[in-house]
PDB file of N, CA, C, O and CB in Angstrom:
ATOM      1  N   MET A   1       0.744  -1.116  -0.423  1.00  0.00           N
ATOM      2  CA  MET A   1       0.065   0.046  -0.103  1.00  0.00           C
ATOM      3  C   MET A   1       0.702   1.333   0.213  1.00  0.00           C
ATOM      4  O   MET A   1       0.541   2.249  -0.593  1.00  0.00           O
ATOM      5  CB  MET A   1      -0.639  -0.234   0.848  1.00  0.00           C
ATOM      6  N   PHE A   2       1.353   1.518   1.199  1.00  0.00           N
ATOM      7  CA  PHE A   2       2.142   2.547   0.837  1.00  0.00           C
ATOM      8  C   PHE A   2       3.793   1.949   1.277  1.00  0.00           C
ATOM      9  O   PHE A   2       4.097   1.004   2.006  1.00  0.00           O
ATOM     10  CB  PHE A   2       1.560   4.007   1.658  1.00  0.00           C
ATOM     11  N   ASP A   3       4.903   3.172   0.311  1.00  0.00           N
ATOM     12  CA  ASP A   3       6.465   2.576   0.813  1.00  0.00           C
ATOM     13  C   ASP A   3       7.193   2.549   1.584  1.00  0.00           C
ATOM     14  O   ASP A   3       8.204   1.868   1.411  1.00  0.00           O
ATOM     15  CB  ASP A   3       7.218   2.741   0.452  1.00  0.00           C
ATOM     16  N   ARG A   4       7.051   3.099   2.486  1.00  0.00           N
ATOM     17  CA  ARG A   4       6.864   3.144   3.862  1.00  0.00           C
ATOM     18  C   ARG A   4       5.512   3.035   4.988  1.00  0.00           C
ATOM     19  O   ARG A   4       4.299   3.153   4.815  1.00  0.00           O
ATOM     20  CB  ARG A   4       7.373   4.189   3.988  1.00  0.00           C
ATOM     21  N   GLN A   5       6.521   2.697   6.451  1.00  0.00           N
ATOM     22  CA  GLN A   5       5.518   1.829   7.104  1.00  0.00           C
ATOM     23  C   GLN A   5       5.277   3.527   8.180  1.00  0.00           C
ATOM     24  O   GLN A   5       6.062   4.473   8.250  1.00  0.00           O
ATOM     25  CB  GLN A   5       6.269  -0.120   8.007  1.00  0.00           C
ATOM     26  N   PRO A   6       3.957   3.364   8.851  1.00  0.00           N
ATOM     27  CA  PRO A   6       3.759   4.781   9.276  1.00  0.00           C
ATOM     28  C   PRO A   6       3.866   4.893  10.414  1.00  0.00           C
ATOM     29  O   PRO A   6       3.628   4.188  11.395  1.00  0.00           O
ATOM     30  CB  PRO A   6       2.676   5.367   9.003  1.00  0.00           C
ATOM     31  N   VAL A   7       4.424   6.283  10.153  1.00  0.00           N
ATOM     32  CA  VAL A   7       5.473   6.430  11.447  1.00  0.00           C
ATOM     33  C   VAL A   7       4.606   7.521  12.208  1.00  0.00           C
ATOM     34  O   VAL A   7       4.084   8.411  11.537  1.00  0.00           O
ATOM     35  CB  VAL A   7       7.296   7.043  11.030  1.00  0.00           C
ATOM     36  N   ARG A   8       4.399   7.478  13.858  1.00  0.00           N
ATOM     37  CA  ARG A   8       3.787   8.049  14.749  1.00  0.00           C
ATOM     38  C   ARG A   8       4.786   9.630  14.873  1.00  0.00           C
ATOM     39  O   ARG A   8       6.010   9.572  14.989  1.00  0.00           O
ATOM     40  CB  ARG A   8       3.679   6.957  16.085  1.00  0.00           C
ATOM     41  N   SER A   9       4.170  10.722  14.834  1.00  0.00           N
ATOM     42  CA  SER A   9       5.234  11.774  14.500  1.00  0.00           C
ATOM     43  C   SER A   9       5.777  12.149  16.153  1.00  0.00           C
ATOM     44  O   SER A   9       4.813  12.568  16.792  1.00  0.00           O
ATOM     45  CB  SER A   9       4.458  13.298  13.518  1.00  0.00           C
ATOM     46  N   ALA A  10       6.797  12.115  16.822  1.00  0.00           N
ATOM     47  CA  ALA A  10       7.266  12.235  17.615  1.00  0.00           C
ATOM     48  C   ALA A  10       6.720  13.833  18.609  1.00  0.00           C
ATOM     49  O   ALA A  10       7.102  14.302  19.682  1.00  0.00           O
ATOM     50  CB  ALA A  10       8.496  11.962  17.054  1.00  0.00           C
ATOM     51  N   ILE A  11       5.993  14.138  17.900  1.00  0.00           N
ATOM     52  CA  ILE A  11       5.296  15.718  18.262  1.00  0.00           C
ATOM     53  C   ILE A  11       3.969  15.202  18.654  1.00  0.00           C
ATOM     54  O   ILE A  11       3.714  15.191  19.859  1.00  0.00           O
ATOM     55  CB  ILE A  11       5.148  17.016  16.824  1.00  0.00           C
ATOM     56  N   THR A  12       2.810  14.640  17.557  1.00  0.00           N
ATOM     57  CA  THR A  12       1.476  14.270  18.001  1.00  0.00           C
ATOM     58  C   THR A  12       1.695  13.128  17.691  1.00  0.00           C
ATOM     59  O   THR A  12       2.620  12.826  16.938  1.00  0.00           O
ATOM     60  CB  THR A  12       0.237  14.862  17.486  1.00  0.00           C
ATOM     61  N   ALA A  13       0.709  12.095  18.328  1.00  0.00           N
ATOM     62  CA  ALA A  13       0.520  11.035  18.561  1.00  0.00           C
ATOM     63  C   ALA A  13      -0.399   9.771  17.423  1.00  0.00           C
ATOM     64  O   ALA A  13      -0.817   8.613  17.461  1.00  0.00           O
ATOM     65  CB  ALA A  13       0.035  11.366  19.738  1.00  0.00           C
ATOM     66  N   MET A  14      -0.324  10.988  16.456  1.00  0.00           N
ATOM     67  CA  MET A  14      -1.192  10.690  15.233  1.00  0.00           C
ATOM     68  C   MET A  14       0.013  10.348  13.813  1.00  0.00           C
ATOM     69  O   MET A  14       0.948  11.095  13.524  1.00  0.00           O
ATOM     70  CB  MET A  14      -2.341  12.283  14.925  1.00  0.00           C
ATOM     71  N   THR A  15      -0.280   9.255  13.211  1.00  0.00           N
ATOM     72  CA  THR A  15       0.150   9.295  12.039  1.00  0.00           C
ATOM     73  C   THR A  15      -0.219   9.962  10.648  1.00  0.00           C
ATOM     74  O   THR A  15      -1.398  10.018  10.298  1.00  0.00           O
ATOM     75  CB  THR A  15       0.170   8.356  11.950  1.00  0.00           C
ATOM     76  N   PHE A  16       0.463  10.299  10.120  1.00  0.00           N
ATOM     77  CA  PHE A  16       0.341  11.104   8.756  1.00  0.00           C
ATOM     78  C   PHE A  16      -0.943  10.876   8.245  1.00  0.00           C
ATOM     79  O   PHE A  16      -1.579  11.841   7.820  1.00  0.00           O
ATOM     80  CB  PHE A  16       1.388  10.700   7.639  1.00  0.00           C
ATOM     81  N   GLU A  17      -1.604   9.327   8.210  1.00  0.00           N
ATOM     82  CA  GLU A  17      -2.761   8.658   7.509  1.00  0.00           C
ATOM     83  C   GLU A  17      -3.578   8.992   8.337  1.00  0.00           C
ATOM     84  O   GLU A  17      -4.626   9.394   7.832  1.00  0.00           O
ATOM     85  CB  GLU A  17      -2.789   7.206   7.207  1.00  0.00           C
ATOM     86  N   GLU A  18      -3.549   8.995   9.288  1.00  0.00           N
ATOM     87  CA  GLU A  18      -4.760   9.892  10.308  1.00  0.00           C
ATOM     88  C   GLU A  18      -4.668  11.013  10.510  1.00  0.00           C
ATOM     89  O   GLU A  18      -5.615  11.462  11.156  1.00  0.00           O
ATOM     90  CB  GLU A  18      -4.937   9.598  11.619  1.00  0.00           C
ATOM     91  N   TYR A  19      -3.991  11.643  10.265  1.00  0.00           N
ATOM     92  CA  TYR A  19      -4.167  13.271   9.883  1.00  0.00           C
ATOM     93  C   TYR A  19      -4.953  13.147   8.549  1.00  0.00           C
ATOM     94  O   TYR A  19      -5.706  14.099   8.345  1.00  0.00           O
ATOM     95  CB  TYR A  19      -2.550  14.225   9.631  1.00  0.00           C
ATOM     96  N   LEU A  20      -4.943  12.419   7.833  1.00  0.00           N
ATOM     97  CA  LEU A  20      -5.437  12.734   6.088  1.00  0.00           C
ATOM     98  C   LEU A  20      -6.565  12.257   6.643  1.00  0.00           C
ATOM     99  O   LEU A  20      -7.466  13.092   6.728  1.00  0.00           O
ATOM    100  CB  LEU A  20      -4.724  11.863   4.453  1.00  0.00           C
ATOM    101  N   ALA A  21      -6.798  11.206   7.038  1.00  0.00           N
ATOM    102  CA  ALA A  21      -8.375  11.149   7.819  1.00  0.00           C
ATOM    103  C   ALA A  21      -9.019  12.218   8.043  1.00  0.00           C
ATOM    104  O   ALA A  21      -9.911  12.581   7.276  1.00  0.00           O
ATOM    105  CB  ALA A  21      -8.430  10.625   9.145  1.00  0.00           C
ATOM    106  N   THR A  22      -8.589  13.089   9.424  1.00  0.00           N
ATOM    107  CA  THR A  22      -9.284  13.672   9.778  1.00  0.00           C
ATOM    108  C   THR A  22      -9.897  15.161   8.886  1.00  0.00           C
ATOM    109  O   THR A  22     -10.763  15.967   9.226  1.00  0.00           O
ATOM    110  CB  THR A  22      -8.737  13.687  10.857  1.00  0.00           C
ATOM    111  N   LYS A  23      -8.893  15.089   7.426  1.00  0.00           N
ATOM    112  CA  LYS A  23      -9.459  16.023   6.441  1.00  0.00           C
ATOM    113  C   LYS A  23      -9.899  15.747   5.908  1.00  0.00           C
ATOM    114  O   LYS A  23     -10.220  16.599   5.080  1.00  0.00           O
ATOM    115  CB  LYS A  23      -9.093  16.626   5.840  1.00  0.00           C
ATOM    116  N   LYS A  24     -10.394  14.510   5.691  1.00  0.00           N
ATOM    117  CA  LYS A  24     -11.165  13.862   4.869  1.00  0.00           C
ATOM    118  C   LYS A  24     -10.673  13.398   3.134  1.00  0.00           C
ATOM    119  O   LYS A  24     -11.248  13.158   2.073  1.00  0.00           O
ATOM    120  CB  LYS A  24     -12.301  14.761   4.946  1.00  0.00           C
ATOM    121  N   ILE A  25      -9.483  13.451   3.573  1.00  0.00           N
ATOM    122  CA  ILE A  25      -7.814  13.317   2.431  1.00  0.00           C
ATOM    123  C   ILE A  25      -8.050  11.515   2.662  1.00  0.00           C
ATOM    124  O   ILE A  25      -8.234  11.012   3.771  1.00  0.00           O
ATOM    125  CB  ILE A  25      -5.523  14.284   3.429  1.00  0.00           C
ATOM    126  N   ASP A  26      -7.993  10.752   1.390  1.00  0.00           N
ATOM    127  CA  ASP A  26      -8.196   9.231   1.402  1.00  0.00           C
ATOM    128  C   ASP A  26      -7.004   8.970   0.777  1.00  0.00           C
ATOM    129  O   ASP A  26      -7.107   8.827  -0.441  1.00  0.00           O
ATOM    130  CB  ASP A  26      -9.511   8.573   0.659  1.00  0.00           C
ATOM    131  N   ALA A  27      -5.472   8.824   1.423  1.00  0.00           N
ATOM    132  CA  ALA A  27      -4.001   8.778   1.719  1.00  0.00           C
ATOM    133  C   ALA A  27      -3.967   7.278   0.770  1.00  0.00           C
ATOM    134  O   ALA A  27      -2.923   6.965   0.198  1.00  0.00           O
ATOM    135  CB  ALA A  27      -3.469   8.743   3.685  1.00  0.00           C
ATOM    136  N   VAL A  28      -5.004   6.551   0.690  1.00  0.00           N
ATOM    137  CA  VAL A  28      -3.924   5.089  -0.662  1.00  0.00           C
ATOM    138  C   VAL A  28      -4.303   6.033  -1.850  1.00  0.00           C
ATOM    139  O   VAL A  28      -3.557   6.014  -2.830  1.00  0.00           O
ATOM    140  CB  VAL A  28      -4.861   2.702  -1.059  1.00  0.00           C
ATOM    141  N   ARG A  29      -5.722   7.104  -1.855  1.00  0.00           N
ATOM    142  CA  ARG A  29      -5.083   7.377  -3.303  1.00  0.00           C
ATOM    143  C   ARG A  29      -4.795   8.453  -3.669  1.00  0.00           C
ATOM    144  O   ARG A  29      -4.916   8.911  -4.805  1.00  0.00           O
ATOM    145  CB  ARG A  29      -5.726   7.057  -4.284  1.00  0.00           C
ATOM    146  N   PHE A  30      -4.342   9.009  -2.633  1.00  0.00           N
ATOM    147  CA  PHE A  30      -3.257  10.355  -2.401  1.00  0.00           C
ATOM    148  C   PHE A  30      -1.771   9.426  -3.063  1.00  0.00           C
ATOM    149  O   PHE A  30      -1.216   9.482  -4.160  1.00  0.00           O
ATOM    150  CB  PHE A  30      -3.050  11.002  -0.158  1.00  0.00           C
ATOM    151  N   ALA A  31      -1.516   8.678  -1.934  1.00  0.00           N
ATOM    152  CA  ALA A  31      -0.510   7.898  -2.130  1.00  0.00           C
ATOM    153  C   ALA A  31       0.302   7.426  -3.129  1.00  0.00           C
ATOM    154  O   ALA A  31       1.519   7.598  -3.207  1.00  0.00           O
ATOM    155  CB  ALA A  31      -0.777   7.217  -1.795  1.00  0.00           C
ATOM    156  N   ALA A  32      -0.638   6.628  -4.143  1.00  0.00           N
ATOM    157  CA  ALA A  32      -1.061   5.788  -5.251  1.00  0.00           C
ATOM    158  C   ALA A  32      -0.783   6.670  -6.253  1.00  0.00           C
ATOM    159  O   ALA A  32       0.133   6.313  -6.995  1.00  0.00           O
ATOM    160  CB  ALA A  32      -2.512   5.261  -5.257  1.00  0.00           C
ATOM    161  N   GLU A  33      -1.594   8.308  -6.634  1.00  0.00           N
ATOM    162  CA  GLU A  33      -1.679   9.082  -7.672  1.00  0.00           C
ATOM    163  C   GLU A  33      -0.653  10.211  -7.725  1.00  0.00           C
ATOM    164  O   GLU A  33      -0.327  10.838  -8.734  1.00  0.00           O
ATOM    165  CB  GLU A  33      -2.940   9.534  -7.714  1.00  0.00           C
ATOM    166  N   ASP A  34      -0.277  10.344  -6.702  1.00  0.00           N
ATOM    167  CA  ASP A  34       1.304  11.378  -6.268  1.00  0.00           C
ATOM    168  C   ASP A  34       2.123  11.109  -5.143  1.00  0.00           C
ATOM    169  O   ASP A  34       2.267  11.984  -4.290  1.00  0.00           O
ATOM    170  CB  ASP A  34       1.015  12.940  -5.889  1.00  0.00           C
ATOM    171  N   PRO A  35       2.690   9.979  -5.033  1.00  0.00           N
ATOM    172  CA  PRO A  35       3.547   9.873  -4.376  1.00  0.00           C
ATOM    173  C   PRO A  35       4.872  10.587  -4.113  1.00  0.00           C
ATOM    174  O   PRO A  35       5.497  10.489  -3.057  1.00  0.00           O
ATOM    175  CB  PRO A  35       3.608   9.052  -4.583  1.00  0.00           C
ATOM    176  N   VAL A  36       5.222  11.276  -5.112  1.00  0.00           N
ATOM    177  CA  VAL A  36       5.750  12.077  -4.247  1.00  0.00           C
ATOM    178  C   VAL A  36       5.395  13.136  -3.773  1.00  0.00           C
ATOM    179  O   VAL A  36       6.403  13.502  -3.168  1.00  0.00           O
ATOM    180  CB  VAL A  36       6.555  12.283  -4.504  1.00  0.00           C
ATOM    181  N   ILE A  37       4.381  14.146  -3.584  1.00  0.00           N
ATOM    182  CA  ILE A  37       3.984  15.201  -2.829  1.00  0.00           C
ATOM    183  C   ILE A  37       3.484  14.256  -1.283  1.00  0.00           C
ATOM    184  O   ILE A  37       3.505  14.739  -0.151  1.00  0.00           O
ATOM    185  CB  ILE A  37       2.662  16.175  -3.761  1.00  0.00           C
ATOM    186  N   PHE A  38       3.128  13.065  -1.581  1.00  0.00           N
ATOM    187  CA  PHE A  38       2.808  12.557  -0.518  1.00  0.00           C
ATOM    188  C   PHE A  38       3.849  12.221   0.212  1.00  0.00           C
ATOM    189  O   PHE A  38       3.970  12.490   1.407  1.00  0.00           O
ATOM    190  CB  PHE A  38       2.071  11.669  -0.679  1.00  0.00           C
ATOM    191  N   ASP A  39       4.777  11.522  -0.581  1.00  0.00           N
ATOM    192  CA  ASP A  39       6.123  11.355   0.654  1.00  0.00           C
ATOM    193  C   ASP A  39       6.398  12.750   1.708  1.00  0.00           C
ATOM    194  O   ASP A  39       6.395  12.810   2.938  1.00  0.00           O
ATOM    195  CB  ASP A  39       7.845  11.136  -0.336  1.00  0.00           C
ATOM    196  N   GLU A  40       6.695  14.114   0.376  1.00  0.00           N
ATOM    197  CA  GLU A  40       7.262  14.834   0.873  1.00  0.00           C
ATOM    198  C   GLU A  40       6.468  15.395   2.251  1.00  0.00           C
ATOM    199  O   GLU A  40       7.056  15.637   3.304  1.00  0.00           O
ATOM    200  CB  GLU A  40       7.598  15.625  -0.107  1.00  0.00           C
ATOM    201  N   TRP A  41       5.173  15.536   2.062  1.00  0.00           N
ATOM    202  CA  TRP A  41       4.101  16.103   3.246  1.00  0.00           C
ATOM    203  C   TRP A  41       4.576  15.137   4.258  1.00  0.00           C
ATOM    204  O   TRP A  41       5.270  15.512   5.204  1.00  0.00           O
ATOM    205  CB  TRP A  41       2.234  15.987   2.924  1.00  0.00           C
ATOM    206  N   SER A  42       4.243  13.967   4.099  1.00  0.00           N
ATOM    207  CA  SER A  42       4.144  12.584   4.683  1.00  0.00           C
ATOM    208  C   SER A  42       5.790  13.384   6.145  1.00  0.00           C
ATOM    209  O   SER A  42       5.722  13.733   7.323  1.00  0.00           O
ATOM    210  CB  SER A  42       4.649  10.721   2.943  1.00  0.00           C
ATOM    211  N   ARG A  43       7.146  13.311   4.980  1.00  0.00           N
ATOM    212  CA  ARG A  43       8.117  13.255   6.103  1.00  0.00           C
ATOM    213  C   ARG A  43       8.173  14.776   6.941  1.00  0.00           C
ATOM    214  O   ARG A  43       8.744  14.886   8.026  1.00  0.00           O
ATOM    215  CB  ARG A  43       9.660  12.839   5.425  1.00  0.00           C
ATOM    216  N   LEU A  44       7.458  15.957   6.222  1.00  0.00           N
ATOM    217  CA  LEU A  44       7.322  17.398   6.618  1.00  0.00           C
ATOM    218  C   LEU A  44       6.324  17.084   8.024  1.00  0.00           C
ATOM    219  O   LEU A  44       6.810  17.524   9.066  1.00  0.00           O
ATOM    220  CB  LEU A  44       6.531  18.505   5.219  1.00  0.00           C
ATOM    221  N   PHE A  45       5.130  16.448   8.143  1.00  0.00           N
ATOM    222  CA  PHE A  45       4.220  16.179   9.217  1.00  0.00           C
ATOM    223  C   PHE A  45       5.364  15.529  10.135  1.00  0.00           C
ATOM    224  O   PHE A  45       5.942  16.168  11.015  1.00  0.00           O
ATOM    225  CB  PHE A  45       2.821  15.174   8.808  1.00  0.00           C
ATOM    226  N   ASP A  46       5.557  14.535   9.907  1.00  0.00           N
ATOM    227  CA  ASP A  46       6.520  13.460  10.981  1.00  0.00           C
ATOM    228  C   ASP A  46       7.914  14.549  11.970  1.00  0.00           C
ATOM    229  O   ASP A  46       8.539  14.346  13.010  1.00  0.00           O
ATOM    230  CB  ASP A  46       7.613  11.944   9.572  1.00  0.00           C
ATOM    231  N   GLN A  47       7.894  15.489  11.131  1.00  0.00           N
ATOM    232  CA  GLN A  47       9.440  16.892  12.389  1.00  0.00           C
ATOM    233  C   GLN A  47       8.421  18.052  12.254  1.00  0.00           C
ATOM    234  O   GLN A  47       8.983  18.705  11.375  1.00  0.00           O
ATOM    235  CB  GLN A  47      11.831  17.686  11.298  1.00  0.00           C
ATOM    236  N   VAL A  48       6.659  19.115  12.716  1.00  0.00           N
ATOM    237  CA  VAL A  48       6.643  19.640  12.974  1.00  0.00           C
ATOM    238  C   VAL A  48       5.248  19.175  13.449  1.00  0.00           C
ATOM    239  O   VAL A  48       4.756  18.087  13.148  1.00  0.00           O
ATOM    240  CB  VAL A  48       7.172  20.396  12.432  1.00  0.00           C
ATOM    241  N   SER A  49       4.651  20.136  14.242  1.00  0.00           N
ATOM    242  CA  SER A  49       3.712  19.954  14.910  1.00  0.00           C
ATOM    243  C   SER A  49       2.453  19.623  13.534  1.00  0.00           C
ATOM    244  O   SER A  49       2.542  19.578  12.307  1.00  0.00           O
ATOM    245  CB  SER A  49       3.586  21.273  15.987  1.00  0.00           C
ATOM    246  N   VAL A  50       1.613  19.489  14.268  1.00  0.00           N
ATOM    247  CA  VAL A  50       0.173  19.256  13.599  1.00  0.00           C
ATOM    248  C   VAL A  50      -0.839  20.687  12.870  1.00  0.00           C
ATOM    249  O   VAL A  50      -1.568  20.752  11.880  1.00  0.00           O
ATOM    250  CB  VAL A  50      -0.755  18.567  14.952  1.00  0.00           C
ATOM    251  N   GLU A  51      -0.431  21.698  13.931  1.00  0.00           N
ATOM    252  CA  GLU A  51      -0.939  23.293  13.615  1.00  0.00           C
ATOM    253  C   GLU A  51      -0.058  23.856  12.670  1.00  0.00           C
ATOM    254  O   GLU A  51      -0.662  24.417  11.755  1.00  0.00           O
ATOM    255  CB  GLU A  51      -0.930  24.337  14.934  1.00  0.00           C
ATOM    256  N   SER A  52       1.229  23.894  12.583  1.00  0.00           N
ATOM    257  CA  SER A  52       2.571  23.985  11.581  1.00  0.00           C
ATOM    258  C   SER A  52       2.271  23.180  10.456  1.00  0.00           C
ATOM    259  O   SER A  52       2.862  23.513   9.429  1.00  0.00           O
ATOM    260  CB  SER A  52       4.025  23.418  12.233  1.00  0.00           C
ATOM    261  N   PHE A  53       1.722  22.482  10.400  1.00  0.00           N
ATOM    262  CA  PHE A  53       1.744  21.391   9.233  1.00  0.00           C
ATOM    263  C   PHE A  53       0.367  21.626   8.610  1.00  0.00           C
ATOM    264  O   PHE A  53       0.124  21.116   7.516  1.00  0.00           O
ATOM    265  CB  PHE A  53       1.946  19.700   9.780  1.00  0.00           C
ATOM    266  N   THR A  54      -0.412  22.259   9.149  1.00  0.00           N
ATOM    267  CA  THR A  54      -1.925  22.967   9.080  1.00  0.00           C
ATOM    268  C   THR A  54      -1.719  23.825   8.175  1.00  0.00           C
ATOM    269  O   THR A  54      -1.853  23.614   6.969  1.00  0.00           O
ATOM    270  CB  THR A  54      -2.558  23.712  10.371  1.00  0.00           C
ATOM    271  N   VAL A  55      -1.301  25.090   8.802  1.00  0.00           N
ATOM    272  CA  VAL A  55      -1.229  26.263   8.291  1.00  0.00           C
ATOM    273  C   VAL A  55       0.214  26.521   7.524  1.00  0.00           C
ATOM    274  O   VAL A  55       0.649  27.640   7.250  1.00  0.00           O
ATOM    275  CB  VAL A  55      -1.521  27.186   9.391  1.00  0.00           C
ATOM    276  N   GLN A  56       0.683  25.622   7.315  1.00  0.00           N
ATOM    277  CA  GLN A  56       1.701  25.457   5.724  1.00  0.00           C
ATOM    278  C   GLN A  56       1.149  24.892   4.681  1.00  0.00           C
ATOM    279  O   GLN A  56       1.387  25.130   3.496  1.00  0.00           O
ATOM    280  CB  GLN A  56       3.002  24.537   5.772  1.00  0.00           C
ATOM    281  N   LYS A  57       0.367  24.099   5.153  1.00  0.00           N
ATOM    282  CA  LYS A  57      -0.435  23.561   3.636  1.00  0.00           C
ATOM    283  C   LYS A  57      -1.674  23.795   3.338  1.00  0.00           C
ATOM    284  O   LYS A  57      -2.222  23.349   2.329  1.00  0.00           O
ATOM    285  CB  LYS A  57      -0.520  22.171   3.433  1.00  0.00           C
ATOM    286  N   LYS A  58      -2.439  24.808   4.544  1.00  0.00           N
ATOM    287  CA  LYS A  58      -3.681  25.406   4.154  1.00  0.00           C
ATOM    288  C   LYS A  58      -4.450  24.968   2.967  1.00  0.00           C
ATOM    289  O   LYS A  58      -5.367  24.150   3.033  1.00  0.00           O
ATOM    290  CB  LYS A  58      -3.458  26.666   3.989  1.00  0.00           C
ATOM    291  N   PHE A  59      -4.014  25.586   1.793  1.00  0.00           N
ATOM    292  CA  PHE A  59      -5.177  26.116   0.778  1.00  0.00           C
ATOM    293  C   PHE A  59      -4.517  24.620   0.430  1.00  0.00           C
ATOM    294  O   PHE A  59      -5.381  23.744   0.481  1.00  0.00           O
ATOM    295  CB  PHE A  59      -5.203  27.852  -0.421  1.00  0.00           C
ATOM    296  N   LEU A  60      -2.965  24.041   0.032  1.00  0.00           N
ATOM    297  CA  LEU A  60      -2.857  22.936  -1.020  1.00  0.00           C
ATOM    298  C   LEU A  60      -4.009  21.812  -0.434  1.00  0.00           C
ATOM    299  O   LEU A  60      -4.818  21.185  -1.118  1.00  0.00           O
ATOM    300  CB  LEU A  60      -1.106  22.247  -1.122  1.00  0.00           C
ATOM    301  N   LEU A  61      -3.832  21.759   0.979  1.00  0.00           N
ATOM    302  CA  LEU A  61      -4.662  20.638   1.283  1.00  0.00           C
ATOM    303  C   LEU A  61      -6.177  20.707   1.215  1.00  0.00           C
ATOM    304  O   LEU A  61      -6.676  19.592   1.367  1.00  0.00           O
ATOM    305  CB  LEU A  61      -4.347  20.265   2.515  1.00  0.00           C
ATOM    306  N   ASN A  62      -7.033  21.654   1.037  1.00  0.00           N
ATOM    307  CA  ASN A  62      -8.341  22.134   0.042  1.00  0.00           C
ATOM    308  C   ASN A  62      -8.075  21.509  -1.086  1.00  0.00           C
ATOM    309  O   ASN A  62      -8.491  20.353  -1.167  1.00  0.00           O
ATOM    310  CB  ASN A  62      -8.549  23.759  -0.316  1.00  0.00           C
ATOM    311  N   LEU A  63      -7.511  21.940  -1.959  1.00  0.00           N
ATOM    312  CA  LEU A  63      -7.587  21.509  -3.003  1.00  0.00           C
ATOM    313  C   LEU A  63      -7.007  19.628  -3.220  1.00  0.00           C
ATOM    314  O   LEU A  63      -7.413  18.965  -4.174  1.00  0.00           O
ATOM    315  CB  LEU A  63      -6.852  22.644  -3.708  1.00  0.00           C
ATOM    316  N   THR A  64      -6.285  19.193  -2.424  1.00  0.00           N
ATOM    317  CA  THR A  64      -5.857  17.833  -2.080  1.00  0.00           C
ATOM    318  C   THR A  64      -7.136  17.379  -1.441  1.00  0.00           C
ATOM    319  O   THR A  64      -7.000  16.161  -1.334  1.00  0.00           O
ATOM    320  CB  THR A  64      -4.506  17.721  -1.104  1.00  0.00           C
ATOM    321  N   ARG A  65      -8.021  17.637  -1.078  1.00  0.00           N
ATOM    322  CA  ARG A  65      -8.899  17.386  -0.679  1.00  0.00           C
ATOM    323  C   ARG A  65     -10.035  17.031  -1.593  1.00  0.00           C
ATOM    324  O   ARG A  65     -10.656  15.972  -1.501  1.00  0.00           O
ATOM    325  CB  ARG A  65      -8.999  18.168   0.026  1.00  0.00           C
ATOM    326  N   ARG A  66     -10.278  17.979  -2.491  1.00  0.00           N
ATOM    327  CA  ARG A  66     -11.136  17.829  -3.742  1.00  0.00           C
ATOM    328  C   ARG A  66     -10.808  16.679  -4.719  1.00  0.00           C
ATOM    329  O   ARG A  66     -11.482  15.920  -5.414  1.00  0.00           O
ATOM    330  CB  ARG A  66     -11.048  19.094  -4.527  1.00  0.00           C
ATOM    331  N   LYS A  67      -9.445  16.873  -4.476  1.00  0.00           N
ATOM    332  CA  LYS A  67      -8.991  15.593  -5.586  1.00  0.00           C
ATOM    333  C   LYS A  67      -9.739  14.431  -5.174  1.00  0.00           C
ATOM    334  O   LYS A  67     -10.690  14.005  -5.830  1.00  0.00           O
ATOM    335  CB  LYS A  67      -7.269  15.119  -5.573  1.00  0.00           C
ATOM    336  N   TYR A  68      -9.077  13.579  -3.429  1.00  0.00           N
ATOM    337  CA  TYR A  68      -8.655  12.783  -3.347  1.00  0.00           C
ATOM    338  C   TYR A  68      -9.720  12.917  -2.094  1.00  0.00           C
ATOM    339  O   TYR A  68      -9.325  12.775  -0.937  1.00  0.00           O
ATOM    340  CB  TYR A  68      -7.253  12.618  -3.516  1.00  0.00           C
ATOM    341  N   LEU A  69     -10.890  13.156  -2.360  1.00  0.00           N
ATOM    342  CA  LEU A  69     -12.238  13.578  -1.149  1.00  0.00           C
ATOM    343  C   LEU A  69     -12.309  11.515  -0.611  1.00  0.00           C
ATOM    344  O   LEU A  69     -12.486  10.507  -1.295  1.00  0.00           O
ATOM    345  CB  LEU A  69     -14.553  14.560  -2.390  1.00  0.00           C
ATOM    346  N   MET A  70     -12.108  11.690   0.644  1.00  0.00           N
ATOM    347  CA  MET A  70     -12.303   9.999   1.332  1.00  0.00           C
ATOM    348  C   MET A  70     -13.870   9.661   1.052  1.00  0.00           C
ATOM    349  O   MET A  70     -14.782  10.139   1.726  1.00  0.00           O
ATOM    350  CB  MET A  70     -11.978   9.880   3.379  1.00  0.00           C
ATOM    351  N   ARG A  71     -13.996   9.031   0.283  1.00  0.00           N
ATOM    352  CA  ARG A  71     -15.600   8.567   0.126  1.00  0.00           C
ATOM    353  C   ARG A  71     -16.026   7.322   1.390  1.00  0.00           C
ATOM    354  O   ARG A  71     -17.164   6.856   1.438  1.00  0.00           O
ATOM    355  CB  ARG A  71     -15.826   7.757  -1.694  1.00  0.00           C
TER     356      ARG A  71
END
């Protein structure tokens, strides 16, 4: 499914995939269709707080949600 094992962020007790689910983004489709961005975001998520990640990616998250809406 994913090239890497889901890692719980050192800053939060949430994995990147769990975070995407809270944003109603389908992590499986996102990873399959845009693996470069998925991996980039995943690495960043593991390094910063959830709030910081959300602020940094706010507008991109909205576009990504529209593209990979969880059903």
